[in-house]
Structure formats: C-alpha cells, structure tokens
C-alpha positions in Angstrom: 4.8 6.3 -36.4 5.7 2.9 -36.5 8.6 2.8 -35.0 6.9 4.4 -32.2 4.1 1.7 -31.9 6.5 -0.9 -29.5 7.2 2.0 -27.4 3.7 3.1 -26.7 2.7 -1.1 -26.1 5.4 -1.2 -23.3 4.1 1.8 -21.5 0.5 0.7 -21.7 1.5 -2.8 -20.8 3.6 -1.2 -17.9 0.8 0.9 -16.5 -2.0 -1.7 -16.7 0.5 -3.8 -14.6 -0.3 -2.1 -12.0 -4.2 -1.6 -12.2 -6.4 -4.3 -10.2 -8.8 -6.5 -12.3 -12.7 -5.3 -12.2 -13.2 -8.8 -10.7 -10.4 -8.7 -7.9 -12.0 -5.5 -6.8 -15.4 -6.4 -6.8 -14.0 -9.9 -4.4 -12.0 -7.5 -1.9 -15.1 -4.8 -1.4 -17.3 -8.3 -0.9 -15.0 -8.7 1.6 -14.6 -5.5 3.0 -18.6 -5.2 3.3 -19.0 -8.9 5.1 -15.7 -7.8 7.5 -17.5 -4.2 8.3 -20.7 -5.5 8.1 -21.5 -2.8 6.0 -22.2 -1.9 2.0 -21.3 1.7 3.3 -17.5 1.6 2.4 -15.3 3.9 0.5 -11.9 3.9 -0.7 -9.8 6.6 -1.1 -6.3 5.9 -3.1 -3.4 6.9 -1.4 -0.4 7.5 -3.8 3.1 6.6 -3.6 5.3 8.3 -5.9 8.1 6.7 -7.9 11.2 7.9 -5.9 9.3 6.3 -2.9 8.6 3.2 -4.6 12.2 2.7 -5.8 12.9 2.6 -1.7 10.0 -0.5 -1.0 9.5 -3.6 -1.8 6.3 -3.9 -2.0 4.7 -2.5 -5.3 1.8 0.3 -4.7 0.4 1.4 -7.9 -3.4 2.0 -9.1 -5.8 1.9 -6.2 -4.3 -1.4 -4.5 -3.2 0.8 -1.1 -5.9 2.8 0.2 -7.7 4.5 3.2 -11.3 2.7 4.4 -13.9 4.5 5.3 -17.2 3.0 6.8 -20.5 5.4 7.3 -17.9 8.3 6.3 -15.5 7.3 8.7 -12.0 6.6 8.7 -11.7 3.2 10.0 -8.5 2.1 8.3 -6.5 1.0 5.5 -6.9 -1.7 2.6 -3.8 -3.5 0.1 -4.6 -5.7 -3.1 -1.5 -7.8 -3.7 -0.7 -10.4 -6.1 1.8 -12.9 -5.5 3.0 -15.7 -7.6 2.2 -19.2 -6.9 3.7 -22.8 -8.5 2.5 -21.6 -12.2 0.6 -18.5 -11.6 -0.6 -16.2 -9.1 -3.1 -15.3 -6.3 -4.6 -11.9 -5.7 -4.9 -11.0 -1.9 -6.5 -8.6 0.7 -5.0 -7.1 3.7 -7.2 -5.0 6.0 -5.3 -3.3 8.4 -6.4 -0.9 11.5 -5.6 3.0 11.6 -1.8 2.1 13.2 -1.7 -0.8 10.4 -2.1 -3.8 12.4 -3.3 -6.4 10.3 -7.1 -7.0 11.2 -8.0 -9.4 8.2 -6.3 -10.9 5.3 -8.1 -13.0 2.4 -6.9 -14.8 -1.0 -9.1 -13.7 -3.5 -8.4 -15.3 -6.2 -6.5 -18.7 -6.6 -5.4 -19.7 -9.7 -3.8 -23.5 -9.6 -5.3 -26.9 -8.9 -3.2 -27.4 -6.1 -2.0 -25.2 -2.5 -5.5 -23.2 -2.7 -5.3 -24.1 1.2 -4.1 -21.3 2.3 -7.2 -19.6 1.2 -8.3 -21.2 4.7 -9.2 -18.5 7.5 -7.4 -20.6 9.8 -4.3 -20.6 8.0 -4.8 -16.9 7.3 -5.2 -15.8 11.0 -1.3 -16.1 11.5 -1.2 -12.7 10.1 -4.0 -11.1 12.4 -2.3 -8.5 14.8 0.9 -8.3 13.2 1.9 -5.0 12.8 3.8 -2.8 10.1 7.8 -2.6 11.3 7.3 -6.3 13.1 9.9 -8.8 12.8 10.2 -11.0 9.6 7.4 -13.7 9.3 9.6 -17.1 9.1 8.0 -20.0 7.1 7.8 -23.2 9.6 8.3 -20.8 12.3 5.9 -18.4 12.9 3.9 -19.3 10.0 2.8 -22.7 10.1 3.6 -24.9 6.3 0.8 -26.4 4.3 1.6 -29.9 2.5 1.1 -29.2 -1.0 1.3 -25.3 -0.9 5.1 -24.8 0.4 5.5 -22.6 -3.0 2.3 -20.6 -2.0 2.5 -20.5 1.3 6.8 -18.9 1.0 5.3 -16.3 -1.5 2.1 -15.4 0.5 4.8 -15.1 3.7 7.1 -13.0 1.4 4.5 -11.2 0.2 2.9 -10.3 3.6 6.8 -9.9 5.0 7.6 -7.0 2.1 4.1 -5.3 2.5 4.8 -4.4 6.2 8.3 -3.7 5.5 7.0 -1.4 2.8 4.2 0.5 5.2 7.2 0.7 7.9 9.5 2.6 5.6 7.1 5.2 4.5 5.6 5.5 7.9 9.1 6.1 8.9 9.3 8.9 6.3 6.2 10.4 7.0 4.6 9.4 3.5 1.6 7.9 5.5 
C-alpha cells in the first residue's frame, strides 16, 4: 500500500494540473457577463482526446476550452489559459466568435509585482480580430513590447500563438 502511495499522489497532481481554480473561473465568468452584457451565460466544455492533445501546443484540460451560450443561443467559444511570467504565472481568458476569431482577451490574475501592464485593455486589443490559423504574431512586430514586462509580453504572445495554432489544427481534423 505504501509503495502505491507515490503513484497515487502523482496521478492526483497530474489531474489537478489541468483544473481551473475556482477564483479564476469566477473572474472569467464575470468578464463574460460584462462582455456579453448578460448574466444568462452557459458554458459547455469541449473535450479533447489525449491522442489529439499530443499533436497540439496548447493544453486543453478540465473545462478550459468551452462553447459559450448566451440566453441559450450559441455565441462562440472561450479558453482559459495560464502562462509564465518572470517568477510566477498569470491566468487569462480568450473569447472567440463562432469562426474562432478573437473577440476579447483578458488577463484574469497577474501574480507579479512588475509586468502587469499586459493586462491593459489597450495592449490586449492587439489580439482582437485575429483568427485561428493566422500567421504567427511576432514580438516587436505585430505585438508591441512593454518596458518592464518583456517576459510576460513574450509569454502571452507565445501562449496566444500556441492557442491559435492548436485550434487551427483541431479544426483541420474536424475536432472542433
């Protein structure tokens, strides 16, 4: 029994690694309520098989990729992700329309003293209108750098590129 304990701990940690913390999910829900101007929002989780997960750069785990319904009408998609900053991580939300074009992105929780400027509405608007399968967004080209937030800007840009590429791959395989 004791020999099996480390394996059990590893399995629990692995499963919880893909779980969205409740405070992050609550913040995402509030952002969606404000964006869609209603509290009548329902999320329907999209599951990605382990085999498909291995073919894409983004991690789609427990409830972080979902369809969005407003007043029971399918409106688009949402994704809650986590990316590294200098010494911690930050959580973010990306909303898409029905064609997987970004309509809104928001940094939900930023855990560093510096670099939080990536959460500004003005900076995040650079991603609005970008479709899945678009050419890669490049730091200091399509994406404006922020002094003091270089690592976070680079990692948010990478996370968005990975997400857009992952969705594009899944679309081409008719998985979405």
